[in-house]
C-alpha positions as CSV (number, residue, x, y, z in Angstrom):
1,M,-8.5,-12.3,38.9
2,K,-5.8,-13.4,36.4
3,A,-4.9,-9.8,35.8
4,I,-4.6,-9.1,39.5
5,V,-2.3,-12.1,40.0
6,G,-0.1,-11.1,37.1
7,T,0.2,-7.6,38.3
8,L,1.2,-8.8,41.8
9,V,3.8,-11.1,40.2
10,V,5.3,-8.3,38.2
11,I,5.5,-5.9,41.2
12,G,6.7,-8.7,43.6
13,T,9.5,-10.0,41.5
14,L,10.7,-6.5,40.6
15,L,10.8,-5.3,44.2
16,G,12.2,-8.6,45.3
17,G,15.1,-8.4,43.0
18,Y,15.8,-4.7,43.6
19,L,15.3,-4.0,47.3
20,P,18.2,-6.2,48.6
21,H,20.5,-3.8,46.9
22,G,18.6,-0.5,46.4
23,S,16.5,2.0,48.1
24,F,12.7,2.0,47.6
25,G,12.5,5.7,48.3
26,I,14.4,6.7,45.1
27,L,11.7,5.0,43.0
28,I,8.9,7.2,44.3
29,Q,9.0,10.1,42.0
30,P,5.5,11.6,41.6
31,L,6.7,14.3,39.1
32,E,8.2,11.6,36.8
33,V,4.9,9.8,36.9
34,V,3.0,13.0,36.0
35,I,5.3,13.6,33.0
36,I,5.2,10.0,31.7
37,C,1.6,9.0,32.4
38,G,0.2,12.5,31.7
39,G,1.9,12.7,28.4
40,A,0.7,9.2,27.4
41,L,-2.8,10.0,28.5
42,G,-2.9,13.2,26.5
43,A,-1.6,11.4,23.4
44,Y,-4.3,8.7,23.9
45,I,-7.0,11.3,24.1
46,I,-5.8,13.1,21.0
47,A,-5.5,10.0,18.9
48,N,-8.8,8.2,19.6
49,P,-12.6,8.8,19.3
50,G,-14.4,9.3,22.6
51,W,-16.0,5.9,22.6
52,V,-12.7,4.2,22.1
53,I,-11.2,6.2,25.0
54,K,-14.1,5.1,27.3
55,A,-14.0,1.5,26.1
56,G,-10.2,1.3,26.8
57,F,-10.7,2.5,30.4
58,T,-13.7,0.3,31.1
59,G,-12.2,-2.7,29.4
60,G,-8.9,-2.3,31.3
61,L,-10.8,-2.1,34.6
62,G,-13.0,-5.0,33.6
63,L,-9.9,-7.3,33.4
64,A,-10.1,-7.6,37.2
65,K,-13.2,-9.8,36.5
66,P,-13.2,-13.1,34.6
67,A,-13.9,-13.0,30.9
68,P,-17.7,-13.0,30.4
69,H,-17.7,-15.3,27.3
70,D,-16.9,-18.5,29.2
71,K,-18.1,-22.1,28.8
72,E,-21.2,-21.4,30.9
73,M,-22.2,-18.5,28.6
74,F,-21.7,-20.6,25.5
75,I,-23.9,-23.4,26.9
76,E,-26.5,-20.8,27.9
77,A,-26.5,-19.4,24.4
78,L,-27.0,-22.9,22.8
79,G,-29.8,-23.6,25.3
80,L,-31.5,-20.3,24.4
81,M,-31.2,-21.0,20.7
82,F,-32.6,-24.5,21.2
83,K,-35.6,-23.2,23.0
84,L,-36.3,-20.5,20.4
85,F,-36.0,-22.9,17.5
86,N,-38.0,-25.6,19.3
87,K,-40.9,-23.1,20.0
88,A,-40.8,-21.8,16.4
89,R,-40.9,-25.4,15.0
90,R,-43.7,-26.5,17.2
91,E,-45.9,-23.4,17.3
92,G,-44.9,-21.6,14.1
93,L,-42.4,-18.8,13.6
94,M,-44.9,-16.1,14.7
95,S,-45.0,-17.7,18.1
96,I,-41.5,-16.2,19.0
97,E,-42.5,-12.7,17.8
98,A,-43.2,-11.5,21.3
99,D,-39.9,-12.9,22.6
100,V,-38.0,-11.1,19.8
101,E,-39.8,-7.8,20.2
102,D,-39.4,-7.6,24.0
103,P,-36.6,-10.0,25.0
104,H,-36.2,-8.4,28.4
105,S,-39.8,-9.6,29.3
106,S,-39.2,-13.0,27.6
107,E,-39.0,-16.1,29.7
108,L,-36.8,-17.7,27.1
109,F,-34.2,-14.9,27.2
110,N,-34.5,-14.5,31.0
111,G,-33.7,-18.2,31.3
112,A,-30.2,-17.4,29.9
113,P,-29.1,-14.5,32.2
114,K,-25.5,-14.2,31.0
115,V,-26.7,-13.9,27.4
116,A,-29.6,-11.6,28.3
117,A,-27.0,-9.3,30.0
118,D,-25.1,-8.9,26.7
119,H,-27.2,-6.4,24.8
120,H,-25.1,-6.8,21.6
121,A,-25.8,-10.6,21.6
122,V,-29.5,-10.0,22.3
123,D,-29.8,-7.5,19.5
124,F,-28.0,-9.8,17.1
125,I,-30.3,-12.7,17.8
126,C,-33.5,-10.7,17.8
127,D,-32.6,-8.7,14.6
128,Y,-32.1,-11.9,12.6
129,L,-35.0,-13.7,14.0
130,R,-37.1,-10.6,13.2
131,L,-35.9,-10.7,9.6
132,M,-36.8,-14.4,9.4
133,I,-40.3,-13.7,10.8
134,S,-40.6,-10.9,8.2
135,G,-40.0,-13.3,5.4
136,A,-36.2,-13.2,4.9
137,S,-35.6,-16.9,4.2
138,N,-32.6,-17.0,1.9
139,P,-29.8,-18.4,4.1
140,Y,-27.0,-17.2,1.7
141,Q,-28.2,-13.6,1.8
142,L,-28.6,-13.6,5.5
143,E,-25.3,-15.2,6.1
144,D,-23.6,-12.6,3.9
145,L,-25.3,-9.9,6.0
146,M,-24.2,-11.5,9.2
147,I,-20.6,-11.8,8.1
148,L,-20.7,-8.1,7.1
149,E,-22.1,-7.1,10.5
150,L,-19.8,-9.3,12.5
151,D,-16.7,-8.0,10.6
152,G,-17.7,-4.5,11.5
153,H,-18.4,-5.4,15.1
154,H,-15.1,-7.3,15.4
155,H,-13.2,-4.3,14.0
156,E,-14.8,-2.0,16.5
157,A,-14.2,-4.5,19.3
158,M,-10.4,-4.6,18.5
159,M,-10.0,-0.8,18.4
160,P,-9.7,-0.3,22.2
161,S,-7.0,-3.0,22.3
162,A,-5.1,-1.3,19.4
163,A,-5.4,2.1,21.0
164,V,-4.0,0.8,24.4
165,G,-1.3,-1.0,22.5
166,K,-0.2,2.3,20.9
167,V,0.1,3.8,24.4
168,A,2.3,0.9,25.4
169,E,4.6,1.6,22.4
170,A,4.8,5.3,23.4
171,L,5.5,5.0,27.1
172,P,9.2,4.1,26.8
173,A,9.6,7.3,24.7
174,F,7.8,9.4,27.4
175,G,10.1,7.8,29.9
176,I,13.1,9.0,27.9
177,V,11.5,12.5,27.8
178,A,11.2,12.5,31.6
179,A,14.9,11.3,31.8
180,V,16.1,14.0,29.5
181,L,14.2,16.6,31.6
182,G,15.8,15.1,34.7
183,I,19.3,15.5,33.1
184,I,18.5,19.1,32.2
185,V,17.7,19.7,35.9
186,T,20.9,17.9,36.9
187,M,23.0,20.2,34.7
188,S,22.1,23.1,37.1
189,Y,23.7,21.2,40.0
190,L,27.1,20.6,38.4
191,D,28.7,22.9,41.0
192,A,27.2,20.8,43.8
193,G,28.8,17.8,45.5
194,P,29.0,14.4,43.9
195,M,26.3,12.9,46.0
196,E,23.9,15.7,45.0
197,I,24.6,15.2,41.3
198,A,24.3,11.4,41.7
199,H,20.9,11.8,43.4
200,H,19.5,13.9,40.5
201,M,21.0,11.5,37.9
202,S,19.2,8.7,39.7
203,V,15.9,10.6,39.6
204,A,16.4,11.1,35.9
205,L,17.0,7.4,35.3
206,V,13.9,6.5,37.2
207,G,11.9,8.2,34.4
208,T,13.3,5.7,31.8
209,F,12.7,2.8,34.2
210,L,9.1,3.8,34.9
211,G,8.3,4.3,31.2
212,I,9.6,0.8,30.3
213,L,8.1,-0.9,33.3
214,V,4.6,0.6,32.8
215,A,4.7,-0.1,29.1
216,Y,5.8,-3.8,29.1
217,G,4.7,-4.8,32.6
218,F,1.2,-3.4,32.6
219,I,-0.1,-1.6,29.5
220,A,1.0,-4.0,26.8
221,P,-0.4,-7.0,28.7
222,I,-3.7,-5.1,29.1
223,S,-3.8,-4.5,25.4
224,S,-3.2,-8.2,24.7
225,E,-5.9,-9.3,27.1
226,L,-8.4,-6.8,25.6
227,A,-7.6,-8.3,22.2
228,N,-8.0,-11.9,23.6
229,R,-11.4,-11.0,25.0
230,A,-12.5,-9.3,21.7
231,E,-11.5,-12.5,19.8
232,L,-13.5,-14.6,22.2
233,E,-16.5,-12.3,21.8
234,G,-16.1,-12.7,18.0
235,A,-16.1,-16.5,18.5
236,F,-19.3,-16.2,20.6
237,F,-21.1,-14.3,17.8
238,N,-19.9,-16.8,15.3
239,V,-21.6,-19.5,17.3
240,L,-24.9,-17.6,17.2
241,K,-24.5,-17.1,13.5
242,T,-23.9,-20.8,12.9
243,C,-27.0,-21.8,14.9
244,L,-29.2,-19.3,13.1
245,I,-28.0,-20.3,9.6
246,A,-28.4,-24.0,10.4
247,N,-31.9,-23.4,11.6
248,L,-32.7,-21.4,8.5
249,N,-31.4,-24.2,6.4
250,G,-34.1,-26.5,7.9
251,Y,-32.2,-28.5,10.4
252,A,-33.9,-29.7,13.6
253,P,-33.3,-27.5,16.7
254,Q,-31.0,-30.1,18.3
255,V,-28.9,-30.4,15.1
256,A,-28.8,-26.7,14.7
257,V,-27.3,-26.1,18.2
258,E,-24.9,-29.0,17.6
259,F,-23.6,-27.0,14.6
260,G,-23.1,-24.1,17.0
261,R,-21.3,-26.3,19.5
262,K,-18.8,-27.3,16.9
263,A,-18.0,-23.6,16.3
264,I,-17.1,-23.0,20.0
265,P,-13.3,-22.7,20.6
266,S,-12.0,-26.0,21.9
267,H,-11.0,-24.8,25.4
268,D,-14.6,-23.7,26.1
269,R,-16.5,-26.3,24.0
270,P,-18.8,-28.6,26.0
271,S,-18.9,-32.2,25.0
272,F,-21.9,-33.7,23.1
273,Q,-23.1,-35.3,26.3
274,E,-22.8,-32.1,28.4
275,L,-24.8,-30.2,25.9
276,D,-27.4,-33.0,25.5
277,E,-27.9,-33.2,29.3
278,F,-28.3,-29.4,29.5
279,L,-30.8,-29.3,26.6
280,Q,-32.8,-32.2,28.2
281,S,-33.0,-30.1,31.4
282,Q,-34.4,-27.2,29.4
283,K,-37.4,-29.1,28.0
């Protein structure tokens, strides 16, 4: 929703400032759009692996929806960790083996639908709980392994944002290319009247205008928001890591999830009372 509102503001203010003095028709130049956007798309395809190309498109379209890693998802994750740790503490670590091996059939995971829908988060939780069940009990070694994995995951999560950002950097140049081509076309009309030459010059300048507008009004903000969401996802995984390491160090389930709560970014962090009330409702 935020992305849609921002897009409408950009378009509305631009047209609101231009239309009282200019013609909207001159801005509609499909061939200029083909040159600029087609060139940028081709460069994007050449420069990036297939999965980054796909992630850039799906991530950009996904900006129409709210960010998935919100306060509700953080609280759900803490509740899930609490239930897993509590069950393991009361019934033994082997009691959560079935939940870990088949999380999609687990009542504990299904009780946290937002977390269960994120297969990366589910895999992360299950992989490390599986290691603990298998006897990996050194918190320092497991924490080092988590850091290594999360660094790699974060690097991959930032790649679509970086790729889209490169497109934003290139678009003004493609706008200039379109403008130069328009001037070349204009040169063939030098023997025409002044109005004809002015029209073709206007069309050429629209190329520069479109390249700059699309770059800084749309693509660069999309790149920034993709990076913001990747950072928030990284913070979410850091919360999971903090809870798992605290539990492995022997802290009680409620204390372990409190460690995780403190790792949540301040704008999404529930208060101690909020989390306590939620955990009490989960018992």
